[in-house]
C-alpha positions in Angstrom: -29.1 -62.5 24.7 -27.9 -65.9 23.5 -29.5 -67.6 20.4 -30.6 -70.7 22.9 -32.5 -68.1 25.5 -34.4 -66.7 22.4 -35.2 -69.7 20.9 -36.6 -71.0 24.5 -38.6 -67.5 24.6 -40.3 -68.0 21.1 -40.9 -71.3 21.9 -42.6 -70.0 25.4 -44.5 -67.3 23.5 -45.9 -69.5 20.9 -47.2 -72.2 23.3 -48.8 -68.9 25.3 -50.4 -67.8 21.8 -51.9 -71.5 21.4 -53.0 -72.1 24.4 -54.9 -68.7 25.3 -56.6 -69.0 22.1 -57.3 -72.3 22.9 -59.0 -71.4 26.2 -60.3 -67.9 25.1 -58.4 -66.5 27.8 -57.5 -62.8 27.4 -53.9 -61.5 28.3 -54.3 -58.3 29.6 -51.0 -56.5 30.5 -49.7 -53.2 32.4 -47.1 -50.7 31.2 -44.2 -51.7 33.6 -44.3 -55.7 33.2 -41.4 -57.0 30.8 -40.7 -56.4 27.1 -41.3 -59.9 26.3 -44.8 -60.4 28.0 -46.0 -56.8 26.2 -45.2 -58.5 22.8 -48.0 -61.2 23.6 -50.3 -59.0 25.2 -54.1 -59.1 23.9 -54.2 -55.1 25.4 -51.9 -53.2 27.5 -51.8 -50.1 29.4 -51.9 -47.7 32.4 -54.4 -48.0 35.2 -56.7 -45.7 33.4 -56.6 -47.5 30.2 -57.0 -50.8 32.1 -59.9 -49.8 33.8 -61.5 -48.5 30.8 -61.1 -51.4 28.9 -62.5 -54.0 31.5 -65.6 -54.4 30.5 -65.3 -53.8 26.8 -63.6 -57.5 26.9 -65.6 -60.3 25.4 -63.9 -63.5 26.9 -65.1 -64.7 29.8 -61.6 -65.7 31.1 -58.7 -63.1 31.7 -55.1 -63.4 32.9 -54.0 -59.8 33.8 -50.1 -59.6 34.2 -49.4 -56.5 37.0 -50.0 -56.5 40.7 -52.9 -57.5 42.8 -55.0 -54.5 43.2 -55.1 -53.8 39.4 -56.5 -57.8 39.0 -58.8 -56.7 41.5 -60.1 -53.7 40.2 -60.4 -55.7 37.0 -62.7 -58.6 38.9 -64.9 -55.7 40.5 -65.9 -54.3 37.4 -66.3 -57.6 35.6 -67.5 -60.1 38.5 -69.1 -62.5 36.3 -65.2 -63.2 34.6 -63.1 -65.4 35.9 -59.7 -63.2 36.9 -56.3 -64.7 36.8 -52.9 -63.7 37.9 -49.6 -65.4 37.2 -47.9 -64.8 40.8 -50.1 -64.0 43.5 -47.1 -62.6 45.1 -47.1 -59.8 42.9 -48.7 -57.1 45.0 -48.0 -53.4 45.5 -46.6 -51.6 48.6 -47.8 -48.5 48.0 -51.2 -49.9 48.5 -50.6 -52.1 51.1 -49.1 -49.0 53.2 -52.9 -47.6 53.5 -55.8 -49.4 55.8 -59.6 -49.3 55.9 -59.0 -48.2 59.6 -56.5 -45.3 58.6 -59.4 -44.0 56.3 -62.6 -44.7 58.8 -60.2 -42.0 61.3 -59.9 -39.4 58.7 -63.2 -39.5 58.1 -64.2 -39.2 61.8 -61.7 -36.1 61.7 -63.1 -34.5 58.7 -66.6 -35.5 58.5 -68.2 -34.5 54.9 -64.6 -34.5 53.5 -64.9 -37.0 50.0 -62.3 -39.3 50.1 -60.5 -40.1 46.9 -58.1 -42.9 46.5 -55.8 -43.4 44.1 -56.8 -46.9 42.0 -53.3 -48.4 43.3 -55.2 -49.4 46.6 -57.1 -52.5 48.1 -60.3 -53.5 47.7 -61.0 -53.1 51.1 -59.6 -49.7 50.9 -62.0 -48.5 47.6 -65.1 -49.7 49.7 -64.3 -46.4 51.9 -64.1 -44.3 49.3 -66.0 -41.6 47.8 -64.1 -41.4 44.6 -60.9 -43.5 42.9 -58.6 -41.8 40.4 -55.3 -42.5 38.2 -52.4 -40.8 37.7 -53.8 -39.4 33.9 -57.2 -38.1 35.4 -56.7 -37.0 39.1 -56.7 -33.4 38.5 -59.5 -33.7 36.1 -61.2 -36.1 38.9 -60.5 -33.6 41.9 -61.4 -30.6 39.7 -64.8 -31.9 39.2 -65.8 -32.6 43.0 -67.6 -30.0 45.0 -65.4 -29.8 47.5 -62.5 -28.0 48.6 -61.2 -30.3 50.3 -59.9 -33.8 49.8 -59.3 -36.8 52.1 -56.3 -38.6 49.5 -54.3 -41.3 49.8 -52.2 -43.6 49.8 -49.3 -41.4 47.3 -48.5 -38.7 48.9 -46.4 -37.6 45.9 -49.4 -37.5 43.2 -51.3 -35.9 45.9 -49.0 -32.8 46.3 -48.7 -32.3 42.7 -52.5 -32.3 42.0 -53.1 -29.9 45.3 -50.6 -27.3 43.6 -52.7 -27.7 40.2 -56.0 -27.9 41.5 -55.4 -25.4 44.5 -57.7 -27.7 46.9 -56.4 -28.4 50.4 -55.5 -32.2 50.6 -55.4 -34.3 53.8 -53.0 -37.3 53.6 -54.0 -40.8 54.5 -51.1 -42.6 55.3 -49.3 -39.5 54.9 -45.7 -39.9 54.5 -45.2 -43.6 54.3 -47.9 -43.5 51.4 -45.5 -43.4 48.0 -44.0 -45.7 45.4 -40.6 -46.6 46.4 -39.8 -47.5 42.6 -40.2 -43.6 41.8 -39.7 -41.8 45.1 -36.2 -43.2 45.5 -35.1 -41.5 42.6 -33.3 -38.5 43.2 -33.5 -35.2 41.8 -29.6 -35.0 41.2 -30.3 -37.3 38.5 -32.4 -34.9 36.5 -28.9 -32.3 36.7 -26.6 -35.3 35.6 -29.0 -35.9 32.7 -29.0 -32.6 31.7 -25.2 -32.2 31.4 -24.8 -35.4 29.6 -27.9 -35.0 27.2 -28.3 -30.9 27.1 -30.8 -31.4 24.6 -33.1 -33.7 25.9 -36.3 -33.0 28.0 -37.2 -34.6 31.0 -40.7 -36.3 31.6 -41.4 -38.0 34.7 -44.1 -39.5 36.9 -46.3 -37.7 39.4 -45.2 -40.1 41.9 -41.8 -39.0 41.6 -40.6 -37.2 44.5 -40.9 -33.3 44.6 -37.2 -32.5 43.5 -37.9 -34.6 40.6 -41.1 -32.8 39.5 -39.6 -29.2 40.1 -37.3 -30.4 37.6 -38.6 -31.6 34.8 -40.1 -30.2 31.8 -43.3 -32.3 31.6 -45.0 -34.5 34.2 -47.4 -37.1 33.1 -48.8 -40.9 33.3 -47.2 -43.6 31.7 -50.5 -43.5 29.5 -49.9 -39.7 29.0 -45.9 -40.0 28.3 -46.6 -40.9 24.8 -49.1 -38.0 24.0 -46.2 -35.5 25.6 -43.6 -36.7 22.8 -45.8 -36.9 19.9 -47.2 -33.5 21.1 -43.9 -31.7 21.9 -42.2 -33.0 18.9 -38.9 -33.3 19.9 -36.1 -35.4 19.4 -34.4 -36.4 22.8 -36.7 -37.5 25.9 -34.9 -38.6 29.4 -38.2 -41.1 31.1 -38.3 -40.9 34.7 -40.6 -44.2 35.5 -40.5 -47.4 36.0 -37.9 -48.7 33.5 -40.3 -51.3 31.2 -41.8 -48.1 29.7 -39.2 -47.4 27.3 -40.1 -50.5 25.7 -43.6 -49.2 25.3 -42.5 -45.7 24.0 -39.7 -47.2 21.9 -42.4 -48.8 20.1 -44.6 -46.0 19.6 -42.0 -43.3 18.7 -39.0 -45.3 17.1 -37.4 -42.2 15.5 -37.4 -40.7 19.2 -34.2 -41.0 21.1 -35.3 -42.2 25.0 -33.1 -42.8 27.6 -34.3 -44.0 31.4 -33.8 -41.3 33.5 -32.7 -43.8 36.5 -32.0 -47.4 35.2 -32.1 -48.4 38.8 -36.0 -47.8 38.8 -37.6 -51.4 38.6 -40.6 -52.7 40.3 -39.3 -56.1 41.8 -43.3 -57.0 42.0 -43.9 -56.4 38.4 -41.0 -58.9 37.4 -42.6 -61.3 39.6 -44.3 -61.9 36.6 -42.8 -64.1 33.8 -43.2 -66.4 30.4 -43.1 -69.4 32.7 -45.3 -68.7 35.4 -47.8 -67.0 32.8 -48.0 -70.3 30.8 -48.6 -72.3 33.7 -51.3 -70.3 35.2 -53.0 -70.8 31.6 -52.6 -74.3 31.6 -54.1 -74.7 35.4 -56.2 -71.8 35.2 -55.1 -71.2 39.3 -54.5 -68.0 40.9 -58.0 -66.8 40.6 -58.8 -63.3 42.1 -62.0 -63.5 44.2 -63.9 -60.2 45.8 -66.7 -61.4 47.8 -69.6 -59.8 46.5 -70.7 -57.5 49.5 -67.4 -56.1 49.2 -67.2 -55.8 45.0 -70.5 -53.6 45.5 -68.9 -51.3 48.0 -65.8 -50.8 46.2 -67.4 -50.5 42.8 -68.9 -47.4 43.6 -65.9 -45.1 43.9 -64.6 -46.5 40.2 -68.0 -45.9 38.9 -67.9 -42.2 40.4 -65.1 -41.6 39.0 -66.1 -42.3 35.5 -68.8 -39.8 36.4 -66.5 -37.1 37.3 -64.5 -37.4 33.8 -67.7 -36.8 31.7 -68.9 -34.1 34.2 
């Protein structure tokens, strides 16, 4: 990075910090956004962390940096707050692969079967669900649901991982087309290759990764769990199989541990649609506000509340 670029970035960060303080706007970021955004975040984390802190944010305005379904979830839990996003085009293809009609059809075929959706889903789909879960709490939520069969979507990889651990039968919606393109395209052969180059390293991968990657990993965990796994395991070198933005957070948390990306190409183009320039522009204009119609919000909120109840079971 050139000196000029560093100076420009520093100036932008200072402007953002000043403006969000003046306007009392809280900046909330997902783990996958760029490091320069993470540096100025008031809160950061995975989906479970962000859902958990939502009601604890005191300011009436939140600028959320991530993708649209996450901002929707914040709005569902905080109806009186104004939620803004830097770029309305930052979306999630996996969330968009599932429709309410698919869930309704599954419920017709399997009546009385509880519907559990990954939080990576739209508000319209959440309105059809009994529970949501995150990659960090999916096993706990599903284990506490009194049913041996679950309608699950949209991520088949996470579902298969939890199906194996829980022993419960999963009925997948939308099926084979439900996956995160960033994680699913990481080939299992990469695990073999990095073990040759770094024979003493341990491999931690996200449960959204494909089966061939999960089977070769030493640990499987959400982004929120990865730092805990490293701390508990106490190793010196790890290969991280998730979106590359997570490495910045892990290196901050474990500066004395050597970390490598399993795939340097594992990058979410939608997360990267957020940048300092459009954050600053949104702070100035207070545009790109997330609106969830009230009847839809109330329906979608039920499955989120039920998730937290299952975590207390």
